[in-house]
NUDO-897021 format. One record per residue (C-alpha): residue in one letter; x, y, z. Coordinates in steps of 0.05 Angstrom, whole numbers, padded with zeros to 5 digits, always signed. Each point is the difference from the previous one (the first is absolute). Layout:
REM NUDO-897021
AXYZ...
This chain:
REM NUDO-897021
M+00244-00337+00375L+00045-00061-00006K-00034-00029+00062H-00061-00013-00045L+00043-00040-00049R+00034-00040+00055K-00063-00040+00011Y+00004-00025-00072L+00075-00009-00001L-00005-00073-00022F-00039+00019-00063A+00046+00059-00011L+00060-00048+00000L-00033-00054-00042A-00018+00049-00056P+00072+00020-00017L+00023-00072+00010F-00047-00026-00054M+00015+00061-00042L+00073-00023+00003G-00023-00065-00032E-00039+00036-00055A+00057+00047-00017G+00050-00057+00001M-00042-00039-00051D+00000+00062-00044L+00075+00005+00003L+00009-00072-00022Q-00042+00008-00064P+00051+00038-00043T+00055-00051+00014L-00046-00057-00020M-00021+00037-00063S+00074+00010-00016T+00010-00076+00005I-00059-00013-00047V+00028+00049-00052D+00074-00020+00004E-00008-00075+00009G-00071-00019-00019V-00005+00043-00063L+00071+00019-00023G+00036-00060+00029L+00063+00040+00014S+00033-00057+00039N-00025-00053-00049G+00029+00023-00066G-00058+00045-00016V-00052-00054+00006G-00058+00018+00045D-00029-00048+00051P-00077+00000+00006D+00005-00039+00065I+00036+00058+00032V-00055+00047-00024L-00054-00046+00028H+00033-00015+00067T+00023+00072+00012G-00068+00026-00023I-00036-00046+00050K+00048+00023+00054M-00016+00073-00017I-00075-00014+00004L+00008-00033+00068L+00042+00057+00025I-00052+00050-00025L-00055-00039+00036A+00042-00002+00064G+00014+00074-00007A-00075+00014-00010A-00017-00040+00062C+00052+00039+00040G-00027+00065-00028I-00071-00017+00019L+00019-00019+00071S+00043+00062+00006G-00059+00043-00022V-00047-00035+00048F+00046+00009+00060A+00017+00072-00019N-00074+00017-00005I-00016-00033+00066A+00055+00039+00035A-00014+00067-00034Q-00077-00003+00004N+00000-00019+00073F+00053+00052+00014G-00043+00053-00034N-00062-00024+00038D+00035+00006+00068L+00031+00067-00019R-00067+00028-00021K-00033-00024+00065D+00057+00029+00041A-00005+00068-00034F-00076+00000+00010H+00009-00019+00073H+00046+00059+00011I-00048+00047-00036M-00057-00023+00045H+00042+00021+00061F+00018+00069-00028S-00030+00060+00035L-00049+00042-00040A+00055+00052-00008Q+00048-00050-00029T-00052-00025-00049D-00012+00071-00022R+00074+00012-00011F+00008-00060-00046T-00067+00013-00035T-00050-00055-00016G+00019-00005-00073S+00074-00009+00017L-00015-00055+00051I-00044-00037-00051T+00057+00004-00051R+00051-00026+00050V-00043-00059+00022T-00017-00020-00072N+00048+00023-00054D+00062+00007+00043V-00008-00069+00031T-00008-00029-00070Q+00064+00033-00024V+00039-00026+00060Q-00030-00069-00010N+00021-00001-00073M+00070+00022+00020V+00005-00058+00049Q-00025-00050-00051M+00050+00025-00051A+00057-00001+00050I-00010-00073+00021R-00012-00025-00071G+00021+00047-00056F+00064+00023+00033V+00026-00071+00007R-00016-00017-00072T+00032+00063-00026M+00064-00010+00040I+00007-00073-00020L-00010+00014-00074L+00048+00058+00003A+00056-00035+00037G-00012-00069-00031G-00006+00027-00070M+00064+00040+00005I+00039-00061+00026C-00028-00045-00054M+00016+00051-00055M+00072+00008+00022R+00007-00076+00004L-00020-00003-00073H+00053+00051-00020L+00033+00059+00034S-00015+00045-00060F-00074-00005+00018G+00018+00024+00070A+00032+00062-00031V-00067+00019-00031L-00032-00005+00069L+00055+00043+00032I-00016+00055-00050A-00077-00007-00002M-00015-00010+00074P+00028+00066+00026L-00037+00038-00055L-00066-00034+00017L+00009+00010+00074I+00018+00074-00008T-00062+00010-00044M-00044-00033+00053F+00031+00041+00056L-00009+00067-00037F-00073-00012-00014L-00020-00034+00065S+00035+00054+00042R-00047+00051-00034V-00062-00044+00006T+00007-00021+00073P-00016+00067+00034N-00064+00005-00041F-00030-00062+00033S-00011+00037+00067V-00031+00058-00039L-00044-00049-00037Q-00028-00029+00065K-00014+00070+00026R-00037+00017-00064L-00041-00064+00011D-00015+00025+00070D-00028+00065-00029V-00044-00037-00049N-00027-00045+00055N-00013+00060+00046V-00041+00035-00053M-00037-00064-00017Q-00015-00016+00073E-00025+00071+00014N-00047-00001-00060V-00028-00069+00011A-00014+00017+00073G-00027+00069-00016N-00035-00013-00066R-00066+00026+00027V+00032+00068+00015V+00033+00001-00068K-00066-00013-00035A-00038+00049+00045Y+00047+00057-00018I+00007-00022-00073R+00075-00006+00008E+00009-00062-00043A+00039+00039-00052Y+00046+00031+00052E+00014-00066+00035T+00011-00034-00067E+00051+00053-00016R+00033-00008+00068F+00004-00075-00009S+00026+00009-00071A+00055+00047+00026A+00022-00052+00053N-00005-00056-00051E+00041+00039-00052K+00056+00009+00051L-00002-00075+00012V+00001-00015-00074S+00056+00051-00012T+00044-00033+00053Q-00016-00070-00027L+00014+00024-00071Q+00067+00029+00021I+00019-00067+00031L-00023-00040-00060L+00035+00045-00050L+00066-00008+00036L-00009-00075+00002N-00021-00001-00073Y+00062+00038-00019M+00042-00050+00038T-00030-00062-00033P+00018+00014-00073I+00070+00024+00019M+00012-00064+00038N-00029-00040-00059I+00049+00034-00047L+00058-00017+00045M-00025-00072+00007N-00006-00009-00076L+00069+00030-00011S+00027-00049+00051L-00034-00058-00037L+00029+00023-00066A+00069+00004+00032V-00006-00071+00026I-00023-00026-00067Y+00056+00038-00036I+00055-00023+00048G-00030-00070+00001G+00002-00002-00076L+00073+00021-00002N+00018-00052+00052A-00040-00054-00036Q+00039+00014-00064R+00064-00011+00039F-00031-00061+00032A+00010+00031+00069V-00074-00011+00016S-00054-00043-00030P-00065+00024-00031G-00037-00031+00059H+00042+00041+00048V-00018+00063-00038M-00074-00017+00005A+00009-00015+00075A+00036+00066+00010V-00057+00038-00035T-00051-00036+00045Y+00040+00014+00063L+00009+00073-00019T-00075+00005-00013Q-00013-00029+00069I+00050+00048+00032L-00029+00061-00035N-00071-00020+00015A+00020-00008+00073L+00029+00070-00002M-00066+00026-00028R-00037-00036+00055M+00049+00030+00050G-00020+00069-00026M-00073-00015+00011M+00016-00032+00067F+00037+00062+00024Q-00060+00041-00024N-00047-00042+00042I+00047+00001+00059S+00006+00076-00004R-00076+00007-00001G-00006-00052+00055M+00051+00037+00044A-00038+00065-00009S-00064-00035+00022A+00036-00035+00057K+00023+00067+00026R-00072+00025+00000L-00024-00062+00035R+00055+00006+00053E-00027+00070+00014V-00066-00032+00018I+00026-00061+00037H+00054+00038+00039T-00045+00059+00019V-00013-00006+00074A-00072+00011+00019E-00007+00065+00037I-00056-00025+00044T+00016-00065+00035D-00021-00040+00061G+00012+00032+00067P+00038-00035+00056R-00057-00011+00050T-00028-00069+00011D-00040+00014+00064I-00058+00032-00037P-00065+00016+00037L-00052-00053-00015S-00058+00048-00007G-00021+00072+00007G-00011+00049-00057S+00028+00065+00028I+00038+00048-00046E+00044+00057+00020F+00034+00053-00043R+00056+00030+00041D+00027+00065-00030V+00000-00029-00070S+00028+00036-00061F+00003-00031-00068G+00023+00017-00070Y+00011-00041-00063A+00073-00010-00020G+00032+00064-00024R-00061+00043+00015E-00023+00046+00055N-00039-00029+00058I-00075-00005-00013L-00015-00019+00072N+00028+00041+00058H+00000-00017+00074I-00063-00042+00000S-00020-00027+00069F-00064-00036+00019T-00024-00066+00031V-00054-00047-00023H-00027-00046+00055P-00021-00072-00013G-00070-00004-00030E-00002+00074-00015T-00020+00028-00068I+00040+00059-00025G-00017+00042-00061I+00053+00038-00038L-00023+00059-00041G+00037+00053-00039M+00008+00034-00066T+00034-00035-00058G+00075-00003+00012S-00005+00009+00075G+00036-00067+00012K-00059-00046+00019S+00021-00060-00043S+00073+00009+00017L-00016-00002+00074I-00038-00066-00001Q+00054-00033-00044L+00048+00006+00058I-00041-00047+00043P+00012-00065-00040R+00070+00026-00018F-00012+00011-00074Y+00049+00057+00015D+00042+00015+00061V-00004+00065+00039T+00053+00053-00011E-00003+00021+00073G-00038-00024+00061A-00034-00067+00008V-00064-00037-00016L-00020-00051+00053V-00050-00057-00004D-00019-00029+00068G+00058+00039+00031V+00053-00029-00047D+00035+00041-00053V-00022-00028-00067R+00073-00002-00021D+00012-00052+00054Y-00055-00048-00026P+00013-00057-00048L-00038+00025-00062A-00046-00060-00003A-00018+00008+00074L-00015+00074-00009R-00040-00005-00064S-00040-00060+00025R-00031+00048+00051I-00020+00051-00053A-00050-00003-00057V+00001+00055-00053A-00050+00021-00053L+00025+00053-00048Q-00035+00051-00043K+00031-00032-00062S-00024-00071+00008E+00052-00048-00025L-00034-00064-00025F+00030-00060-00034H-00018-00040-00061R-00033-00053+00041S-00070-00017+00022I-00039+00045+00047R+00007-00056+00052E+00076-00001-00006N+00004+00076+00003I-00040+00003+00065A+00037-00061+00029W+00065+00039-00003G-00022+00027+00067D+00000-00070+00030P+00016-00058-00047S-00026-00050+00052A-00069+00033+00006D-00060-00044-00014E-00058+00017-00047D-00042+00029+00056A+00055+00048+00020L+00010+00022-00072W-00074+00016-00008Q-00001+00035+00068A+00057+00045-00022A-00036+00013-00067R-00065+00018+00036T+00036+00047+00048A+00034+00034-00059Q-00069+00007-00035A+00027-00043-00057E-00047-00060+00006E-00054+00028-00046F+00044+00013-00060I+00039-00065+00010T-00064-00043+00000A-00025+00038-00061K+00059-00026-00041A-00010-00066-00037D+00059-00033+00033G-00008+00034+00068M+00063-00007+00042D+00033-00037-00057T-00004+00060-00047I+00069+00016-00027V+00023+00071+00012A+00037+00032-00058Q+00071+00024+00011S+00001+00060+00048G-00075-00010+00009H-00018+00033-00066S-00063-00043-00007L-00030+00032+00063S-00024+00070+00016G+00039+00043+00049G-00050-00012+00056Q+00001-00075-00012K+00076-00002+00002Q+00000+00039+00065R-00051-00046+00032L+00040-00062-00018A+00063+00033+00028I-00038+00016+00064A-00027-00071+00004R+00072-00025-00006A+00021+00046+00057V-00057-00017+00047L+00008-00075-00012K+00070+00005+00030N-00034+00022+00065A+00064+00034+00022E+00008+00039+00064I+00011+00064-00039L-00042+00018-00062I+00021+00058-00044F-00045+00030-00054D+00040+00048-00043D-00056+00037-00035S-00025-00070-00020T-00073+00020-00003S+00008+00060-00046A-00036-00035-00058L-00060-00021+00044D-00063+00040+00009L-00016+00025+00070K-00055-00051+00012T+00045-00059-00019E+00057+00029+00041S-00045+00008+00061S-00026-00072-00007L+00072-00024-00005Y+00021+00033+00065K-00061-00026+00037A+00013-00071-00024L+00073+00007+00017H-00016+00022+00070T-00048-00058+00009A+00040-00057-00030Y+00071+00021+00018S-00002+00036+00066G+00060+00017+00043Q+00047+00020-00056T+00042+00063+00001R-00019+00038-00062I+00032+00058-00037I-00043+00030-00055V+00033+00049-00048A-00052+00038-00040Q-00016+00062-00040R-00073+00001+00021I-00022+00020+00070A-00057-00050-00006S+00052-00056-00001V+00031+00019+00067K-00052+00039+00039D-00018-00061+00043A+00072-00014+00019D+00021+00006+00073R+00050+00054-00019I+00017+00036-00064L+00070+00026-00017V+00002+00059-00047L+00065+00005-00038E+00026+00064-00032D+00068+00007-00034G+00026-00064+00032A-00019+00018+00072I-00060-00013+00045A-00042+00063-00002A-00057-00026+00044C-00024-00063+00036G-00067-00017+00030S-00069-00029-00013H-00043+00025-00057E-00039+00046+00047E+00062+00026+00034L+00034+00017-00066L-00063+00034-00026A+00002+00045+00061A+00074+00014+00004S+00038-00014-00066P-00005+00052-00056I+00033-00048-00049Y-00051-00055+00015Q-00056+00051-00005D+00025+00022-00068I+00003-00072-00025C-00070-00012+00028R-00028+00062-00034S+00031-00020-00067Q-00034-00068+00005T-00067+00020+00027G-00014+00062-00040G+00014+00049+00057A-00036-00036+00056A+00059-00011+00047N-00045-00031+00053G-00038-00044-00048
């Protein structure tokens, strides 16, 4: 991840440089105050007669140094923020870029909620860690080292207090932070769980309401949230125990400096101004130690988040570009050659599938729920890779294609229509961002969406709610189909994408598709025979294998499975 910071190295170096100036100004203040007290007020070197000029001149010098330190602090903060914010921006974009190239299986393994947490909260934690490292760490180290040197220059007895107090403070910090640090990884996982529950319920709120499961989901969210709160509370309690203990040690150290300083002042070994300076230096040192504790806390949390981000960024995409560059320019043929497929860690759901789809041919795929229809068509655009065998497009194994070259040949409309929080025009234009207005309306007419689009007050400019919740199921499917047909790809795949349409609308859609976009190779996955009966051939799947293949009439005559499906959908009239 340091490569993202390298771009802003100048700002990352300027921030600690100016922080050096701010901390240096702070270290000069106690010495100047000592001069005001000893010479300006008490007049120790002038027979006990104070000198107002010393007070005035030294006071002005202090004010100027304070202003200079403030300017340095402001510039340090500006440069640190520029470096950290841009680092976080680039890191977030890099993580998102990697997520976009994950296979569907990899996305499922991480879970949506966890990926959201990593791109948002985890990036913020790492960004804060970087900002603290390039600014706060420098200030802390300068005040610690500079304060100790200045104190011992005042009198070695003050250094003795530090030698006793510092180890005690450092041991206290180590004991508490060593117990807190492992909890930060747990905390981020708890946040993943909360985001997962939240994401599921926002996306599926209609189902929750339909089944009156609000109370159950509220309880599930509460359980996940209580685990998050419990982990946070455990961390905060440990830190809250640490703070008063360190405050006690700090105050005891201050008392020791005042007491030793008083004894030395009575023996005229040190001046009252030196005692005041020693107290101020000790305060700076102890405050720096407290900040160090908070800094280590943030670094620990940042490191836990950095580890989670590295898991995303260093995860190699399972599905990548193939080696071929001599890709056929056109065609549309598809071949499944002894294909078997199973999701990771599970049994195969497709076994030894072999068939060929010729360019311009329309193939229907029919089968009972769970027969493997959707899994089969997801192998064509390489949403998943086959377990055995090969899928070929225009005679080339899909694994040999560059992904963009393969998927540019294929348009897909799914049963669950994924729409975006954009206008209807933008959602359709996903199929072809360069399409003109006439092409958009042609695609809408083909998908039988023109009527409901024109009925809306803003027409094509109507904003679609997130996930398309402002539209009916049939309207969402028609927009998804319009998006697919606008692409005008060589291969068009409908994965049960007309299930929410009535038979008349579906029939009109296929007629319009045949008229306006002829010559495409089409694969239509469906539950209804009416959706596929006009296909050139129909594949009947059963238990992950091809049970029958033929035209509607051939299957009615020869396939018992097809006959059973037909009877179940036509009320017993298998030839109807």
